mmCIF entry with sequence, helices, sheets and N, C-alpha, C, O atoms, coordinates in Angstrom:
data_MODEL
# 
_entry.id   MODEL 
# 
_entity.id                         1 
_entity.type                       polymer 
_entity.pdbx_number_of_molecules   1 
# 
_entity_poly.entity_id                      1 
_entity_poly.type                           'polypeptide(L)' 
_entity_poly.nstd_linkage                   no 
_entity_poly.nstd_monomer                   no 
_entity_poly.pdbx_seq_one_letter_code       RFALASHFFWGLWSILQAKISTIEFGYLDYAQSRFEAYFQHKAQ 
_entity_poly.pdbx_seq_one_letter_code_can   RFALASHFFWGLWSILQAKISTIEFGYLDYAQSRFEAYFQHKAQ 
_entity_poly.pdbx_strand_id                 A 
# 
loop_
_entity_poly_seq.entity_id 
_entity_poly_seq.num 
_entity_poly_seq.mon_id 
_entity_poly_seq.hetero 
1 1  ARG n 
1 2  PHE n 
1 3  ALA n 
1 4  LEU n 
1 5  ALA n 
1 6  SER n 
1 7  HIS n 
1 8  PHE n 
1 9  PHE n 
1 10 TRP n 
1 11 GLY n 
1 12 LEU n 
1 13 TRP n 
1 14 SER n 
1 15 ILE n 
1 16 LEU n 
1 17 GLN n 
1 18 ALA n 
1 19 LYS n 
1 20 ILE n 
1 21 SER n 
1 22 THR n 
1 23 ILE n 
1 24 GLU n 
1 25 PHE n 
1 26 GLY n 
1 27 TYR n 
1 28 LEU n 
1 29 ASP n 
1 30 TYR n 
1 31 ALA n 
1 32 GLN n 
1 33 SER n 
1 34 ARG n 
1 35 PHE n 
1 36 GLU n 
1 37 ALA n 
1 38 TYR n 
1 39 PHE n 
1 40 GLN n 
1 41 HIS n 
1 42 LYS n 
1 43 ALA n 
1 44 GLN n 
# 
_struct_asym.id          A 
_struct_asym.entity_id   1 
# 
loop_
_struct_conf.conf_type_id 
_struct_conf.id 
_struct_conf.pdbx_PDB_helix_id 
_struct_conf.beg_label_comp_id 
_struct_conf.beg_label_asym_id 
_struct_conf.beg_label_seq_id 
_struct_conf.pdbx_beg_PDB_ins_code 
_struct_conf.end_label_comp_id 
_struct_conf.end_label_asym_id 
_struct_conf.end_label_seq_id 
_struct_conf.pdbx_end_PDB_ins_code 
_struct_conf.beg_auth_comp_id 
_struct_conf.beg_auth_asym_id 
_struct_conf.beg_auth_seq_id 
_struct_conf.end_auth_comp_id 
_struct_conf.end_auth_asym_id 
_struct_conf.end_auth_seq_id 
_struct_conf.pdbx_PDB_helix_class 
_struct_conf.details 
_struct_conf.pdbx_PDB_helix_length 
HELX_P HELX_P1 AA1 ALA A 3  ? ILE A 20 ? ALA A 3  ILE A 20 1 ? 18 
HELX_P HELX_P2 AA2 TYR A 27 ? ALA A 43 ? TYR A 27 ALA A 43 1 ? 17 
# 
_struct_conf_type.id          HELX_P 
_struct_conf_type.criteria    ? 
_struct_conf_type.reference   ? 
# 
loop_
_atom_site.group_PDB 
_atom_site.id 
_atom_site.type_symbol 
_atom_site.label_atom_id 
_atom_site.label_alt_id 
_atom_site.label_comp_id 
_atom_site.label_asym_id 
_atom_site.label_entity_id 
_atom_site.label_seq_id 
_atom_site.pdbx_PDB_ins_code 
_atom_site.Cartn_x 
_atom_site.Cartn_y 
_atom_site.Cartn_z 
_atom_site.occupancy 
_atom_site.B_iso_or_equiv 
_atom_site.pdbx_formal_charge 
_atom_site.auth_seq_id 
_atom_site.auth_comp_id 
_atom_site.auth_asym_id 
_atom_site.auth_atom_id 
_atom_site.pdbx_PDB_model_num 
ATOM 1   N N  . ARG A 1 1  ? -67.693 76.421  -121.102 1.00 0.00 ? 1  ARG A N  1 
ATOM 2   C CA . ARG A 1 1  ? -68.748 76.746  -122.106 1.00 0.00 ? 1  ARG A CA 1 
ATOM 3   C C  . ARG A 1 1  ? -68.624 78.188  -122.556 1.00 0.00 ? 1  ARG A C  1 
ATOM 4   O O  . ARG A 1 1  ? -68.736 78.455  -123.752 1.00 0.00 ? 1  ARG A O  1 
ATOM 5   N N  . PHE A 1 2  ? -68.399 79.129  -121.654 1.00 0.00 ? 2  PHE A N  1 
ATOM 6   C CA . PHE A 1 2  ? -68.284 80.521  -121.999 1.00 0.00 ? 2  PHE A CA 1 
ATOM 7   C C  . PHE A 1 2  ? -66.884 81.025  -121.815 1.00 0.00 ? 2  PHE A C  1 
ATOM 8   O O  . PHE A 1 2  ? -66.677 82.222  -121.615 1.00 0.00 ? 2  PHE A O  1 
ATOM 9   N N  . ALA A 1 3  ? -65.928 80.148  -121.877 1.00 0.00 ? 3  ALA A N  1 
ATOM 10  C CA . ALA A 1 3  ? -64.496 80.529  -121.637 1.00 0.00 ? 3  ALA A CA 1 
ATOM 11  C C  . ALA A 1 3  ? -64.000 81.495  -122.669 1.00 0.00 ? 3  ALA A C  1 
ATOM 12  O O  . ALA A 1 3  ? -63.316 82.454  -122.313 1.00 0.00 ? 3  ALA A O  1 
ATOM 13  N N  . LEU A 1 4  ? -64.315 81.291  -123.970 1.00 0.00 ? 4  LEU A N  1 
ATOM 14  C CA . LEU A 1 4  ? -63.863 82.206  -124.986 1.00 0.00 ? 4  LEU A CA 1 
ATOM 15  C C  . LEU A 1 4  ? -64.375 83.627  -124.736 1.00 0.00 ? 4  LEU A C  1 
ATOM 16  O O  . LEU A 1 4  ? -63.610 84.589  -124.816 1.00 0.00 ? 4  LEU A O  1 
ATOM 17  N N  . ALA A 1 5  ? -65.613 83.750  -124.448 1.00 0.00 ? 5  ALA A N  1 
ATOM 18  C CA . ALA A 1 5  ? -66.256 85.068  -124.232 1.00 0.00 ? 5  ALA A CA 1 
ATOM 19  C C  . ALA A 1 5  ? -65.623 85.708  -122.952 1.00 0.00 ? 5  ALA A C  1 
ATOM 20  O O  . ALA A 1 5  ? -65.368 86.912  -122.929 1.00 0.00 ? 5  ALA A O  1 
ATOM 21  N N  . SER A 1 6  ? -65.389 84.938  -121.956 1.00 0.00 ? 6  SER A N  1 
ATOM 22  C CA . SER A 1 6  ? -64.805 85.456  -120.719 1.00 0.00 ? 6  SER A CA 1 
ATOM 23  C C  . SER A 1 6  ? -63.357 85.963  -120.941 1.00 0.00 ? 6  SER A C  1 
ATOM 24  O O  . SER A 1 6  ? -63.008 87.054  -120.488 1.00 0.00 ? 6  SER A O  1 
ATOM 25  N N  . HIS A 1 7  ? -62.547 85.192  -121.616 1.00 0.00 ? 7  HIS A N  1 
ATOM 26  C CA . HIS A 1 7  ? -61.202 85.621  -121.886 1.00 0.00 ? 7  HIS A CA 1 
ATOM 27  C C  . HIS A 1 7  ? -61.154 86.827  -122.751 1.00 0.00 ? 7  HIS A C  1 
ATOM 28  O O  . HIS A 1 7  ? -60.328 87.708  -122.516 1.00 0.00 ? 7  HIS A O  1 
ATOM 29  N N  . PHE A 1 8  ? -61.999 86.918  -123.748 1.00 0.00 ? 8  PHE A N  1 
ATOM 30  C CA . PHE A 1 8  ? -62.064 88.071  -124.636 1.00 0.00 ? 8  PHE A CA 1 
ATOM 31  C C  . PHE A 1 8  ? -62.488 89.331  -123.899 1.00 0.00 ? 8  PHE A C  1 
ATOM 32  O O  . PHE A 1 8  ? -61.862 90.384  -124.018 1.00 0.00 ? 8  PHE A O  1 
ATOM 33  N N  . PHE A 1 9  ? -63.593 89.195  -123.116 1.00 0.00 ? 9  PHE A N  1 
ATOM 34  C CA . PHE A 1 9  ? -64.112 90.322  -122.351 1.00 0.00 ? 9  PHE A CA 1 
ATOM 35  C C  . PHE A 1 9  ? -63.032 90.891  -121.368 1.00 0.00 ? 9  PHE A C  1 
ATOM 36  O O  . PHE A 1 9  ? -62.777 92.095  -121.360 1.00 0.00 ? 9  PHE A O  1 
ATOM 37  N N  . TRP A 1 10 ? -62.438 90.048  -120.584 1.00 0.00 ? 10 TRP A N  1 
ATOM 38  C CA . TRP A 1 10 ? -61.476 90.502  -119.587 1.00 0.00 ? 10 TRP A CA 1 
ATOM 39  C C  . TRP A 1 10 ? -60.160 91.037  -120.223 1.00 0.00 ? 10 TRP A C  1 
ATOM 40  O O  . TRP A 1 10 ? -59.452 91.855  -119.637 1.00 0.00 ? 10 TRP A O  1 
ATOM 41  N N  . GLY A 1 11 ? -59.872 90.535  -121.444 1.00 0.00 ? 11 GLY A N  1 
ATOM 42  C CA . GLY A 1 11 ? -58.756 91.078  -122.187 1.00 0.00 ? 11 GLY A CA 1 
ATOM 43  C C  . GLY A 1 11 ? -59.030 92.527  -122.588 1.00 0.00 ? 11 GLY A C  1 
ATOM 44  O O  . GLY A 1 11 ? -58.199 93.409  -122.373 1.00 0.00 ? 11 GLY A O  1 
ATOM 45  N N  . LEU A 1 12 ? -60.186 92.756  -123.162 1.00 0.00 ? 12 LEU A N  1 
ATOM 46  C CA . LEU A 1 12 ? -60.598 94.156  -123.547 1.00 0.00 ? 12 LEU A CA 1 
ATOM 47  C C  . LEU A 1 12 ? -60.680 95.046  -122.357 1.00 0.00 ? 12 LEU A C  1 
ATOM 48  O O  . LEU A 1 12 ? -60.200 96.179  -122.402 1.00 0.00 ? 12 LEU A O  1 
ATOM 49  N N  . TRP A 1 13 ? -61.302 94.552  -121.233 1.00 0.00 ? 13 TRP A N  1 
ATOM 50  C CA . TRP A 1 13 ? -61.426 95.328  -120.025 1.00 0.00 ? 13 TRP A CA 1 
ATOM 51  C C  . TRP A 1 13 ? -60.058 95.724  -119.513 1.00 0.00 ? 13 TRP A C  1 
ATOM 52  O O  . TRP A 1 13 ? -59.904 96.868  -119.085 1.00 0.00 ? 13 TRP A O  1 
ATOM 53  N N  . SER A 1 14 ? -59.064 94.873  -119.525 1.00 0.00 ? 14 SER A N  1 
ATOM 54  C CA . SER A 1 14 ? -57.733 95.157  -119.077 1.00 0.00 ? 14 SER A CA 1 
ATOM 55  C C  . SER A 1 14 ? -57.066 96.242  -119.897 1.00 0.00 ? 14 SER A C  1 
ATOM 56  O O  . SER A 1 14 ? -56.363 97.090  -119.348 1.00 0.00 ? 14 SER A O  1 
ATOM 57  N N  . ILE A 1 15 ? -57.281 96.226  -121.228 1.00 0.00 ? 15 ILE A N  1 
ATOM 58  C CA . ILE A 1 15 ? -56.724 97.236  -122.076 1.00 0.00 ? 15 ILE A CA 1 
ATOM 59  C C  . ILE A 1 15 ? -57.291 98.616  -121.710 1.00 0.00 ? 15 ILE A C  1 
ATOM 60  O O  . ILE A 1 15 ? -56.570 99.608  -121.595 1.00 0.00 ? 15 ILE A O  1 
ATOM 61  N N  . LEU A 1 16 ? -58.606 98.626  -121.536 1.00 0.00 ? 16 LEU A N  1 
ATOM 62  C CA . LEU A 1 16 ? -59.249 99.899  -121.197 1.00 0.00 ? 16 LEU A CA 1 
ATOM 63  C C  . LEU A 1 16 ? -58.784 100.379 -119.852 1.00 0.00 ? 16 LEU A C  1 
ATOM 64  O O  . LEU A 1 16 ? -58.540 101.572 -119.674 1.00 0.00 ? 16 LEU A O  1 
ATOM 65  N N  . GLN A 1 17 ? -58.651 99.459  -118.875 1.00 0.00 ? 17 GLN A N  1 
ATOM 66  C CA . GLN A 1 17 ? -58.212 99.897  -117.504 1.00 0.00 ? 17 GLN A CA 1 
ATOM 67  C C  . GLN A 1 17 ? -56.771 100.409 -117.554 1.00 0.00 ? 17 GLN A C  1 
ATOM 68  O O  . GLN A 1 17 ? -56.403 101.311 -116.801 1.00 0.00 ? 17 GLN A O  1 
ATOM 69  N N  . ALA A 1 18 ? -55.950 99.823  -118.452 1.00 0.00 ? 18 ALA A N  1 
ATOM 70  C CA . ALA A 1 18 ? -54.557 100.298 -118.565 1.00 0.00 ? 18 ALA A CA 1 
ATOM 71  C C  . ALA A 1 18 ? -54.520 101.798 -119.017 1.00 0.00 ? 18 ALA A C  1 
ATOM 72  O O  . ALA A 1 18 ? -53.583 102.530 -118.699 1.00 0.00 ? 18 ALA A O  1 
ATOM 73  N N  . LYS A 1 19 ? -55.535 102.208 -119.740 1.00 0.00 ? 19 LYS A N  1 
ATOM 74  C CA . LYS A 1 19 ? -55.562 103.604 -120.223 1.00 0.00 ? 19 LYS A CA 1 
ATOM 75  C C  . LYS A 1 19 ? -56.172 104.525 -119.191 1.00 0.00 ? 19 LYS A C  1 
ATOM 76  O O  . LYS A 1 19 ? -55.715 105.657 -119.030 1.00 0.00 ? 19 LYS A O  1 
ATOM 77  N N  . ILE A 1 20 ? -57.214 104.060 -118.474 1.00 0.00 ? 20 ILE A N  1 
ATOM 78  C CA . ILE A 1 20 ? -57.969 105.028 -117.679 1.00 0.00 ? 20 ILE A CA 1 
ATOM 79  C C  . ILE A 1 20 ? -57.834 104.839 -116.131 1.00 0.00 ? 20 ILE A C  1 
ATOM 80  O O  . ILE A 1 20 ? -58.249 105.718 -115.376 1.00 0.00 ? 20 ILE A O  1 
ATOM 81  N N  . SER A 1 21 ? -57.292 103.766 -115.688 1.00 0.00 ? 21 SER A N  1 
ATOM 82  C CA . SER A 1 21 ? -57.175 103.507 -114.275 1.00 0.00 ? 21 SER A CA 1 
ATOM 83  C C  . SER A 1 21 ? -56.051 104.249 -113.659 1.00 0.00 ? 21 SER A C  1 
ATOM 84  O O  . SER A 1 21 ? -55.013 104.426 -114.297 1.00 0.00 ? 21 SER A O  1 
ATOM 85  N N  . THR A 1 22 ? -56.207 104.705 -112.414 1.00 0.00 ? 22 THR A N  1 
ATOM 86  C CA . THR A 1 22 ? -55.122 105.285 -111.624 1.00 0.00 ? 22 THR A CA 1 
ATOM 87  C C  . THR A 1 22 ? -54.455 104.292 -110.715 1.00 0.00 ? 22 THR A C  1 
ATOM 88  O O  . THR A 1 22 ? -53.470 104.623 -110.055 1.00 0.00 ? 22 THR A O  1 
ATOM 89  N N  . ILE A 1 23 ? -54.971 103.069 -110.661 1.00 0.00 ? 23 ILE A N  1 
ATOM 90  C CA . ILE A 1 23 ? -54.441 102.010 -109.858 1.00 0.00 ? 23 ILE A CA 1 
ATOM 91  C C  . ILE A 1 23 ? -53.254 101.363 -110.567 1.00 0.00 ? 23 ILE A C  1 
ATOM 92  O O  . ILE A 1 23 ? -53.360 101.033 -111.748 1.00 0.00 ? 23 ILE A O  1 
ATOM 93  N N  . GLU A 1 24 ? -52.150 101.177 -109.895 1.00 0.00 ? 24 GLU A N  1 
ATOM 94  C CA . GLU A 1 24 ? -50.996 100.531 -110.514 1.00 0.00 ? 24 GLU A CA 1 
ATOM 95  C C  . GLU A 1 24 ? -51.236 99.059  -110.499 1.00 0.00 ? 24 GLU A C  1 
ATOM 96  O O  . GLU A 1 24 ? -51.327 98.443  -109.437 1.00 0.00 ? 24 GLU A O  1 
ATOM 97  N N  . PHE A 1 25 ? -51.338 98.487  -111.672 1.00 0.00 ? 25 PHE A N  1 
ATOM 98  C CA . PHE A 1 25 ? -51.532 97.042  -111.867 1.00 0.00 ? 25 PHE A CA 1 
ATOM 99  C C  . PHE A 1 25 ? -51.074 96.694  -113.243 1.00 0.00 ? 25 PHE A C  1 
ATOM 100 O O  . PHE A 1 25 ? -51.137 97.541  -114.134 1.00 0.00 ? 25 PHE A O  1 
ATOM 101 N N  . GLY A 1 26 ? -50.620 95.507  -113.461 1.00 0.00 ? 26 GLY A N  1 
ATOM 102 C CA . GLY A 1 26 ? -50.131 95.077  -114.741 1.00 0.00 ? 26 GLY A CA 1 
ATOM 103 C C  . GLY A 1 26 ? -51.252 94.695  -115.703 1.00 0.00 ? 26 GLY A C  1 
ATOM 104 O O  . GLY A 1 26 ? -51.392 93.550  -116.132 1.00 0.00 ? 26 GLY A O  1 
ATOM 105 N N  . TYR A 1 27 ? -52.077 95.770  -116.031 1.00 0.00 ? 27 TYR A N  1 
ATOM 106 C CA . TYR A 1 27 ? -53.280 95.512  -116.879 1.00 0.00 ? 27 TYR A CA 1 
ATOM 107 C C  . TYR A 1 27 ? -52.885 94.937  -118.204 1.00 0.00 ? 27 TYR A C  1 
ATOM 108 O O  . TYR A 1 27 ? -53.481 93.963  -118.662 1.00 0.00 ? 27 TYR A O  1 
ATOM 109 N N  . LEU A 1 28 ? -51.874 95.529  -118.841 1.00 0.00 ? 28 LEU A N  1 
ATOM 110 C CA . LEU A 1 28 ? -51.488 95.017  -120.178 1.00 0.00 ? 28 LEU A CA 1 
ATOM 111 C C  . LEU A 1 28 ? -50.975 93.595  -120.138 1.00 0.00 ? 28 LEU A C  1 
ATOM 112 O O  . LEU A 1 28 ? -51.271 92.805  -121.035 1.00 0.00 ? 28 LEU A O  1 
ATOM 113 N N  . ASP A 1 29 ? -50.186 93.242  -119.080 1.00 0.00 ? 29 ASP A N  1 
ATOM 114 C CA . ASP A 1 29 ? -49.778 91.888  -118.876 1.00 0.00 ? 29 ASP A CA 1 
ATOM 115 C C  . ASP A 1 29 ? -50.905 90.936  -118.715 1.00 0.00 ? 29 ASP A C  1 
ATOM 116 O O  . ASP A 1 29 ? -50.918 89.850  -119.294 1.00 0.00 ? 29 ASP A O  1 
ATOM 117 N N  . TYR A 1 30 ? -51.893 91.365  -117.893 1.00 0.00 ? 30 TYR A N  1 
ATOM 118 C CA . TYR A 1 30 ? -53.086 90.588  -117.668 1.00 0.00 ? 30 TYR A CA 1 
ATOM 119 C C  . TYR A 1 30 ? -53.918 90.403  -119.042 1.00 0.00 ? 30 TYR A C  1 
ATOM 120 O O  . TYR A 1 30 ? -54.413 89.321  -119.355 1.00 0.00 ? 30 TYR A O  1 
ATOM 121 N N  . ALA A 1 31 ? -54.012 91.471  -119.760 1.00 0.00 ? 31 ALA A N  1 
ATOM 122 C CA . ALA A 1 31 ? -54.668 91.454  -121.081 1.00 0.00 ? 31 ALA A CA 1 
ATOM 123 C C  . ALA A 1 31 ? -53.993 90.426  -122.003 1.00 0.00 ? 31 ALA A C  1 
ATOM 124 O O  . ALA A 1 31 ? -54.651 89.644  -122.689 1.00 0.00 ? 31 ALA A O  1 
ATOM 125 N N  . GLN A 1 32 ? -52.664 90.462  -121.986 1.00 0.00 ? 32 GLN A N  1 
ATOM 126 C CA . GLN A 1 32 ? -51.935 89.552  -122.871 1.00 0.00 ? 32 GLN A CA 1 
ATOM 127 C C  . GLN A 1 32 ? -52.175 88.116  -122.474 1.00 0.00 ? 32 GLN A C  1 
ATOM 128 O O  . GLN A 1 32 ? -52.339 87.261  -123.344 1.00 0.00 ? 32 GLN A O  1 
ATOM 129 N N  . SER A 1 33 ? -52.201 87.828  -121.206 1.00 0.00 ? 33 SER A N  1 
ATOM 130 C CA . SER A 1 33 ? -52.464 86.441  -120.772 1.00 0.00 ? 33 SER A CA 1 
ATOM 131 C C  . SER A 1 33 ? -53.879 86.004  -121.095 1.00 0.00 ? 33 SER A C  1 
ATOM 132 O O  . SER A 1 33 ? -54.101 84.843  -121.439 1.00 0.00 ? 33 SER A O  1 
ATOM 133 N N  . ARG A 1 34 ? -54.842 86.911  -120.991 1.00 0.00 ? 34 ARG A N  1 
ATOM 134 C CA . ARG A 1 34 ? -56.213 86.572  -121.319 1.00 0.00 ? 34 ARG A CA 1 
ATOM 135 C C  . ARG A 1 34 ? -56.361 86.285  -122.803 1.00 0.00 ? 34 ARG A C  1 
ATOM 136 O O  . ARG A 1 34 ? -57.028 85.328  -123.196 1.00 0.00 ? 34 ARG A O  1 
ATOM 137 N N  . PHE A 1 35 ? -55.719 87.145  -123.649 1.00 0.00 ? 35 PHE A N  1 
ATOM 138 C CA . PHE A 1 35 ? -55.820 86.931  -125.047 1.00 0.00 ? 35 PHE A CA 1 
ATOM 139 C C  . PHE A 1 35 ? -55.116 85.683  -125.507 1.00 0.00 ? 35 PHE A C  1 
ATOM 140 O O  . PHE A 1 35 ? -55.566 85.006  -126.431 1.00 0.00 ? 35 PHE A O  1 
ATOM 141 N N  . GLU A 1 36 ? -53.971 85.369  -124.839 1.00 0.00 ? 36 GLU A N  1 
ATOM 142 C CA . GLU A 1 36 ? -53.313 84.103  -125.113 1.00 0.00 ? 36 GLU A CA 1 
ATOM 143 C C  . GLU A 1 36 ? -54.178 82.897  -124.816 1.00 0.00 ? 36 GLU A C  1 
ATOM 144 O O  . GLU A 1 36 ? -54.213 81.921  -125.565 1.00 0.00 ? 36 GLU A O  1 
ATOM 145 N N  . ALA A 1 37 ? -54.860 82.997  -123.721 1.00 0.00 ? 37 ALA A N  1 
ATOM 146 C CA . ALA A 1 37 ? -55.834 81.883  -123.322 1.00 0.00 ? 37 ALA A CA 1 
ATOM 147 C C  . ALA A 1 37 ? -56.956 81.842  -124.324 1.00 0.00 ? 37 ALA A C  1 
ATOM 148 O O  . ALA A 1 37 ? -57.365 80.757  -124.736 1.00 0.00 ? 37 ALA A O  1 
ATOM 149 N N  . TYR A 1 38 ? -57.487 83.026  -124.746 1.00 0.00 ? 38 TYR A N  1 
ATOM 150 C CA . TYR A 1 38 ? -58.557 83.072  -125.748 1.00 0.00 ? 38 TYR A CA 1 
ATOM 151 C C  . TYR A 1 38 ? -58.138 82.311  -127.004 1.00 0.00 ? 38 TYR A C  1 
ATOM 152 O O  . TYR A 1 38 ? -58.828 81.396  -127.452 1.00 0.00 ? 38 TYR A O  1 
ATOM 153 N N  . PHE A 1 39 ? -56.983 82.711  -127.567 1.00 0.00 ? 39 PHE A N  1 
ATOM 154 C CA . PHE A 1 39 ? -56.591 82.066  -128.853 1.00 0.00 ? 39 PHE A CA 1 
ATOM 155 C C  . PHE A 1 39 ? -56.198 80.580  -128.721 1.00 0.00 ? 39 PHE A C  1 
ATOM 156 O O  . PHE A 1 39 ? -56.330 79.790  -129.655 1.00 0.00 ? 39 PHE A O  1 
ATOM 157 N N  . GLN A 1 40 ? -55.698 80.233  -127.487 1.00 0.00 ? 40 GLN A N  1 
ATOM 158 C CA . GLN A 1 40 ? -55.407 78.827  -127.258 1.00 0.00 ? 40 GLN A CA 1 
ATOM 159 C C  . GLN A 1 40 ? -56.713 78.032  -127.252 1.00 0.00 ? 40 GLN A C  1 
ATOM 160 O O  . GLN A 1 40 ? -56.805 77.007  -127.928 1.00 0.00 ? 40 GLN A O  1 
ATOM 161 N N  . HIS A 1 41 ? -57.709 78.474  -126.516 1.00 0.00 ? 41 HIS A N  1 
ATOM 162 C CA . HIS A 1 41 ? -59.004 77.802  -126.509 1.00 0.00 ? 41 HIS A CA 1 
ATOM 163 C C  . HIS A 1 41 ? -59.672 77.790  -127.853 1.00 0.00 ? 41 HIS A C  1 
ATOM 164 O O  . HIS A 1 41 ? -60.294 76.797  -128.234 1.00 0.00 ? 41 HIS A O  1 
ATOM 165 N N  . LYS A 1 42 ? -59.555 78.870  -128.573 1.00 0.00 ? 42 LYS A N  1 
ATOM 166 C CA . LYS A 1 42 ? -60.237 78.982  -129.864 1.00 0.00 ? 42 LYS A CA 1 
ATOM 167 C C  . LYS A 1 42 ? -59.604 77.969  -130.835 1.00 0.00 ? 42 LYS A C  1 
ATOM 168 O O  . LYS A 1 42 ? -60.303 77.453  -131.708 1.00 0.00 ? 42 LYS A O  1 
ATOM 169 N N  . ALA A 1 43 ? -58.356 77.684  -130.710 1.00 0.00 ? 43 ALA A N  1 
ATOM 170 C CA . ALA A 1 43 ? -57.702 76.749  -131.650 1.00 0.00 ? 43 ALA A CA 1 
ATOM 171 C C  . ALA A 1 43 ? -58.096 75.330  -131.387 1.00 0.00 ? 43 ALA A C  1 
ATOM 172 O O  . ALA A 1 43 ? -57.942 74.486  -132.269 1.00 0.00 ? 43 ALA A O  1 
ATOM 173 N N  . GLN A 1 44 ? -58.591 75.029  -130.231 1.00 0.00 ? 44 GLN A N  1 
ATOM 174 C CA . GLN A 1 44 ? -58.930 73.614  -129.831 1.00 0.00 ? 44 GLN A CA 1 
ATOM 175 C C  . GLN A 1 44 ? -60.191 73.131  -130.543 1.00 0.00 ? 44 GLN A C  1 
ATOM 176 O O  . GLN A 1 44 ? -60.620 71.996  -130.338 1.00 0.00 ? 44 GLN A O  1 
# 
């Protein structure tokens, strides 16, 4: 029900974390997968 909003939110959060976080994590890869899921669900 709220899948689109969730994917979009976590995608944006990941992009922000990639810029400001000191923790090494694949934030941009995670953002990409979330936005791919967002657009996939949106197309359905």
